[in-house]
C-alpha positions as CSV (number, residue, x, y, z in Angstrom):
1,M,-21.7,40.5,-17.9
2,P,-24.9,39.4,-17.6
3,S,-26.2,37.1,-20.7
4,G,-28.6,38.3,-23.0
5,K,-31.7,36.4,-22.4
6,T,-34.5,38.1,-20.8
7,N,-34.6,36.7,-18.0
8,F,-35.5,39.5,-14.8
9,G,-33.4,37.9,-11.8
10,E,-36.8,37.7,-9.4
11,S,-36.8,33.9,-8.2
12,A,-32.9,31.2,-9.1
13,E,-35.0,29.5,-11.8
14,S,-35.1,33.7,-13.8
15,A,-31.6,34.6,-12.5
16,I,-29.6,36.7,-14.3
17,L,-26.6,34.3,-15.9
18,L,-22.9,36.1,-14.4
19,S,-20.0,34.8,-17.0
20,A,-17.8,36.6,-15.1
21,K,-14.1,35.5,-13.7
22,S,-13.4,36.8,-10.8
23,S,-15.8,37.4,-7.5
24,I,-14.7,41.1,-8.3
25,E,-15.9,41.0,-11.8
26,A,-19.2,39.7,-10.9
27,I,-19.5,42.3,-7.9
28,E,-19.1,45.0,-11.0
29,D,-21.4,43.5,-13.8
30,E,-24.5,42.7,-10.9
31,N,-24.3,46.6,-10.0
32,R,-23.7,47.6,-13.8
33,Y,-27.5,45.7,-14.0
34,L,-29.3,47.1,-11.5
35,T,-28.4,50.3,-12.4
36,R,-29.4,49.8,-15.5
37,R,-32.4,48.3,-14.8
38,F,-34.2,50.8,-11.8
39,G,-30.8,53.7,-12.4
40,E,-29.1,55.5,-10.6
41,E,-28.4,53.8,-6.8
42,G,-29.4,56.4,-4.0
43,K,-31.6,58.4,-6.2
44,Y,-34.3,55.1,-7.4
45,W,-33.0,52.8,-5.4
46,R,-31.1,51.3,-2.8
47,K,-29.5,48.1,-1.8
48,T,-31.2,46.6,1.6
49,G,-29.5,43.1,1.6
50,Q,-27.1,40.8,-0.2
51,W,-26.0,37.4,0.4
52,P,-24.9,34.0,-1.3
53,T,-27.4,30.7,-1.7
54,V,-26.7,27.6,-3.4
55,R,-29.4,25.6,-5.3
56,N,-29.2,22.0,-6.9
57,D,-25.7,22.7,-7.6
58,R,-25.7,25.9,-8.4
59,Y,-24.4,29.4,-6.5
60,F,-26.3,32.8,-6.7
61,D,-25.6,36.1,-5.2
62,V,-29.3,37.4,-4.0
63,I,-29.1,41.0,-3.6
64,E,-32.2,42.5,-2.1
65,V,-33.4,46.7,-3.4
66,Q,-35.8,48.6,-2.5
67,V,-37.4,51.0,-5.9
68,G,-39.4,53.1,-4.5
69,Q,-42.1,51.7,-1.7
70,V,-41.4,47.9,-3.2
71,T,-38.4,45.9,-2.2
72,L,-37.5,43.2,-4.4
73,R,-34.9,40.0,-4.6
74,I,-32.6,40.0,-7.4
75,Y,-31.3,36.7,-8.3
76,F,-27.4,36.8,-10.1
77,D,-26.1,33.0,-11.1
78,V,-22.6,32.9,-10.8
79,T,-21.4,29.6,-10.2
80,S,-19.2,30.2,-13.4
81,T,-17.3,32.6,-11.7
82,F,-16.6,29.4,-9.1
83,P,-15.3,26.7,-11.2
84,S,-13.3,24.8,-8.3
85,A,-14.7,23.1,-5.7
86,P,-12.7,25.1,-2.9
87,P,-14.1,28.2,-3.1
88,R,-17.1,26.4,-3.6
89,D,-17.3,25.2,-0.2
90,D,-16.2,28.1,1.3
91,Y,-19.4,30.3,-0.9
92,R,-21.0,27.1,0.3
93,K,-20.3,27.5,4.1
94,L,-21.1,31.5,2.9
95,A,-24.5,30.5,2.2
96,Q,-25.3,28.4,5.5
97,M,-25.0,31.8,7.3
98,R,-28.0,34.4,7.7
99,P,-28.3,36.9,5.3
100,R,-26.4,40.2,5.3
101,R,-28.7,43.2,5.3
102,T,-27.1,46.6,4.2
103,T,-29.4,48.6,6.6
C-alpha cells in the first residue's frame, strides 16, 4: 500500500511510495490509490497511458490519467518491488522504450 506521506505523485520527487512485494501487488496498489483519489474508474477518470521510468536509481511507474478535461501524470515509486539486479535490468530496458498509451 502507499505510504502515509502526503505526496500526491505528480512528479518523481513527490512519488507515491509503494512497498509491494511483487509487480502484481504494485499494480493492485496503484489502482487502489487512483480509485481512492479520483473515484470510480471509467466514471470519474480513465487511464490514458502508463510507462516505467528510472531516475537516480529509483524505479517509477508513471500512470497518465484524464480527470474531466485535465490530464495528470501520477508517479509511483516501485523501487522496493525490484530489490535485485536482474529484474532491475529488465525494468531499465522497459524504461528506455516509448511510453505506452492506452487510448
